[in-house]
C-alpha positions as CSV (number, residue, x, y, z in Angstrom):
1,M,30.3,-9.3,54.9
2,P,28.0,-7.5,52.7
3,R,25.6,-4.8,53.7
4,S,22.3,-6.3,53.3
5,E,20.8,-1.9,52.7
6,P,22.5,0.1,50.4
7,L,25.2,2.5,51.2
8,H,25.0,6.4,51.5
9,I,27.8,8.1,49.6
10,L,28.1,12.0,49.2
11,T,30.1,13.4,46.4
12,V,31.6,16.7,47.9
13,C,33.0,20.1,46.1
14,G,33.8,23.1,47.7
15,V,30.4,24.8,46.8
16,G,28.0,21.6,45.7
17,M,27.2,22.6,42.2
18,G,28.4,21.6,39.1
19,S,31.7,19.4,40.0
20,S,29.9,17.3,42.8
21,L,26.9,16.4,40.5
22,I,29.4,15.1,37.3
23,L,30.7,13.2,40.3
24,K,28.2,12.1,41.6
25,M,26.9,10.8,38.4
26,T,30.4,9.4,38.2
27,A,29.8,7.4,41.2
28,E,26.5,6.0,40.2
29,D,28.1,4.8,36.8
30,A,30.9,2.8,38.7
31,L,28.7,1.5,41.3
32,R,26.2,0.2,39.1
33,D,29.8,-1.4,37.4
34,I,30.7,-2.8,40.7
35,G,27.2,-4.1,41.5
36,V,26.9,-1.9,44.4
37,S,23.5,-0.5,45.8
38,A,23.8,2.8,46.7
39,K,22.3,6.3,47.3
40,V,24.2,9.0,46.3
41,E,24.2,12.7,47.0
42,N,26.1,15.7,45.8
43,T,26.5,18.5,48.4
44,D,29.2,20.8,49.6
45,I,31.9,20.8,52.2
46,S,29.7,22.7,54.6
47,T,26.4,20.7,54.1
48,A,28.4,17.2,54.0
49,R,29.8,18.4,57.8
50,G,26.5,17.5,59.2
51,M,25.8,14.5,57.7
52,R,27.1,10.8,58.5
53,P,27.3,9.2,55.0
54,D,28.8,5.4,54.5
55,V,31.2,7.0,51.8
56,V,32.7,10.5,50.6
57,I,33.9,10.9,47.6
58,G,35.8,14.4,46.6
59,Q,38.4,16.8,45.5
60,G,41.9,15.9,46.4
61,M,42.0,19.5,47.7
62,H,39.4,19.2,50.2
63,T,40.1,15.2,51.4
64,D,41.7,17.2,54.7
65,D,38.3,18.8,55.2
66,I,36.2,15.9,55.0
67,A,38.6,12.7,56.0
68,D,36.5,12.4,59.3
69,L,33.0,12.5,57.8
70,A,32.8,8.7,57.1
71,P,34.6,5.3,57.6
72,V,35.7,5.6,53.8
73,V,37.2,8.9,52.4
74,L,38.2,9.0,48.7
75,A,40.1,11.8,46.4
76,V,39.6,12.1,43.1
77,D,41.1,14.1,40.7
78,N,39.2,13.0,37.4
79,F,35.8,13.7,38.2
80,L,34.9,11.6,34.6
81,D,37.0,8.5,35.3
82,K,34.5,6.1,35.8
83,E,36.9,2.7,35.9
84,G,39.7,4.6,38.1
85,L,36.6,5.6,41.0
86,A,35.3,1.5,40.3
87,A,38.6,0.5,41.2
88,S,39.4,2.5,44.5
89,L,35.4,1.7,45.4
90,R,36.0,-1.9,44.9
91,E,39.1,-1.6,47.0
92,R,38.0,0.6,49.8
93,L,34.6,-1.1,50.1
94,G,36.3,-4.5,50.1
95,E,38.3,-3.5,52.9
96,Q,35.3,-2.4,54.7
97,G,33.6,-6.1,54.4
98,W,31.1,-4.1,51.8
99,L,31.6,-6.3,49.1
């Protein structure tokens, strides 16, 4: 069943600076394209550990570090691939019944 409230999504990188911000902007565009309402925040891995988001998106090299932070964890290699991220989000959010 689709969610009535916006999803809480974290974009994560090792230090929470540039790459997580770029990924945040890409995620916001991808979510808008698939019609999903979400609050997207960028952060570092250490800070993310204290949060309980619905979705975490991060670099593939950090997947093991973030695997248990959310029901949906996506590994991304190309932070600018909006279409690829939209497809992954559509698939994984659909699996959760959130679309």
